VOPADREN-928519 format. One record per atom (N, C-alpha, C): residue in one letter; x, y, z. Coordinates in steps of 0.2 Angstrom, whole numbers, plus 5000, padded with zeros to 4 digits. Each point is the difference from the previous one (the first is absolute). Example, Ala and Ser with C-alpha at 12.3 -4.5 7.8 and 13.67 -1.06 7.14 Angstrom:
BEGIN
A506649725039 A499650065000 A500450065000 S499850054996 S500450065001 S499650055003 
END
This chain:
BEGIN
X551960135392 X500149924996 X500849995003 X500249935002 X500550005002 X500549964994 X500450024998 X500449994994 X500649945005 X499949964997 X500549925002 X500750014998 X500549985004 X500649994997 X500349944997 X500650014993 X500049934999 X499849935004 X500750035007 X499849955005 X499549964999 X499250035003 X499549995001 X499749954995 X500150034995 X499749974993 X500549904997 X500550045006 X500549924996 X499749955007 X499750025006 X499749945006 X499550004998 X499350064995 X499549954998 X500149964994 X500349984997 X500449944995 X500349975003 X500149965007 X500349955002 X499449985004 X500249925001 X499449965004 X500350015006 X499549975006 X500750045006 X500449955004 X500349974997 X500749985001 X500649984995 X499550085000 X500750034996 X500350004988 X499549965000 X500349974991 X499850034997 X499750024995 X499750034995 X499149965000 X499650044999 X499549954999 X499849994991 X499849974999 X499849954995 X499450034999 X500050014992 X499350054996 X499749964995 X499450004995 X499950034995 X499650045001 X500050064992 X499850064998 X499649964996 X499350034997 X499649984993 X499850064999 X500150044995 X500050044995 X499150025002 X499750025003 X499450044998 X499750074998 X500450014996 X499850044995 X499350014996 X499650054998 X499649984994 X500249944994 X500750014997 X500249944994 X500249935008 X500250005004 X500049945004 X499549995000 X499450045006 X499349964999 X499549964995 X500250044994 X499549984992 X500449934998 X500750005001 X500349944997 X499749945004 X499949995008 X499949945003 X500550015007 X500250085003 X500350015004 X499849985009 X499250044999 X499949965005 X499749945003 X499949944995 X500049935001 X500549994999 X500650025002 X500749965001 X500350035005 X499750075004 X500050035007 X499649945004 X499549994997 X499449955006 X500749955000 X500049954994 X500049955003 X501049985001 X500350055002 X500650025005 X499750005005 X499750025001 X499950025008 X499649945004 X499349974997 X499849955002 X500649905000 X500350014993 X500549955001 X500850015005 X499750075004 X500950025003 X499649985007 X499250045000 X499749955008 X500049945000 X499849974995 X499849915001 X500650005004 X500550004993 X500949955004 X500250045006 X499850065002 X500650005004 X500450044999 X500250044994 X500550034999 X500350045003 X500550025002 X500450075000 X500250064997 X499450014996 X500250054994 X499250055002 X500450074998 X499550035000 X499550044992 X499549995001 X499650034991 X499950054999 X500350044995 X499850075002 X499850024993 X499850055000 X499750044994 X500450064999 X500250034993 X500450064997 X499750014994 X500050064999 X499950024992 X500249984996 X499850034990 X500349994995 X500850035001 X500549954997 X500649985001 X500250014991 X499250044994 X500350024995 X500049984997 X499949915002 X500149964993 X499449964998 X499650044998 X499550004999 X499549924996 X500749974997 X499849944994 X500149965003 X500550015007 X500349945004 X499649965006 X499250045000 X499750015007 X499749934997 X499649985008 X500350005007 X500850005002 X500150034999 X501050025003 X499749975010 X500949965003 X499749975003 X500850015004 X500150035006 X500950045001 X499949935007 X500749975000 X500049975004 X500649995004 X500250015006 X500550015006 X500149975005 X500549934997 X499949955006 X500750005002 X500350015005 X500949995004 X500249934997 X500450025000 X500949954996 X499750014991 X499550014999 X500050034991 X499850054998 X500250044993 X499850054997 X499450035000 X499750065002 X499450024998 X499949994993 X499350004999 X499849984992 X499450004997 X500050014996 X499450054998 X499849924995 X499250005001 X499849924995 X499550054997 X499850004994 X499650004993 X499549975000 X499550034995 X499349955000 X499949955006 X499750035005 X500049945004 X499149975001 X500249965000 X499149965002 X500049925004 X499649985001 X499849945007 X500449965001 X500649984992 X500149955000 X501150035002 X499850064995 X500950035003 X499950025008 X499750015001 X499950025010 X500149935001 X499549955000 X500349935002 X500749994999 X500450004994 X500850004999 X500450065008 X499850034998 X500350085004 X500249975004 X499149995005 X500149965006 X500349935003 X500149994995 X500449904999 X500650005004 X500350054990 X500649995000 X500350065004 X499950074999 X500450065003 X499950005008 X499449985001 X499950055010 X500149925001 X500049964997 X500049925004 X500649975003 X500450004991 X500449954999 X500650044999 X500050085000 X500750034996 X500150014994 X499749984995 X499850004994 X499950064995 X500650024994 X499550074997 X499549944995 X499450044999 X499649954995 X500450034995 X500449994995 X500250034996 X499850034994 X499449954997 X499449994994 X499850055000 X499850055007 X499650035003 X500350075000 X500650014998 X500450085004 X500050054995 X499650065003 X500250074993 X500450035002 X500250015009 X500850035002 X500049975005 X500650015001 X500449985008 X500550075001 X499650035005 X500250065004 X500749975004 X500650045001 X500449994999 X500450045006 
END
């Protein structure tokens, strides 16, 4: 198995033009799925495709804060990475429209800001 260098990993996280890739990660551990993460993930995937947004939708494991599931981490260039908690379709819509499109944080839904 070939080991990737830090430079290789960094390249994988950038768009073809060299800018950082924007992404949304949905926590898909068993606790997240039980709280509705699969529905949230599917909603993001459908809406991003429908709106032709240039953002990756990813699945990730448990973050250890089961009481706040579904957790969604969002990384958009120009803004800090943010984890939103207890995300449902309504909050997911706000995340797409405010955070991703308008580049504004959805303050009333933030679980954690990652620096």
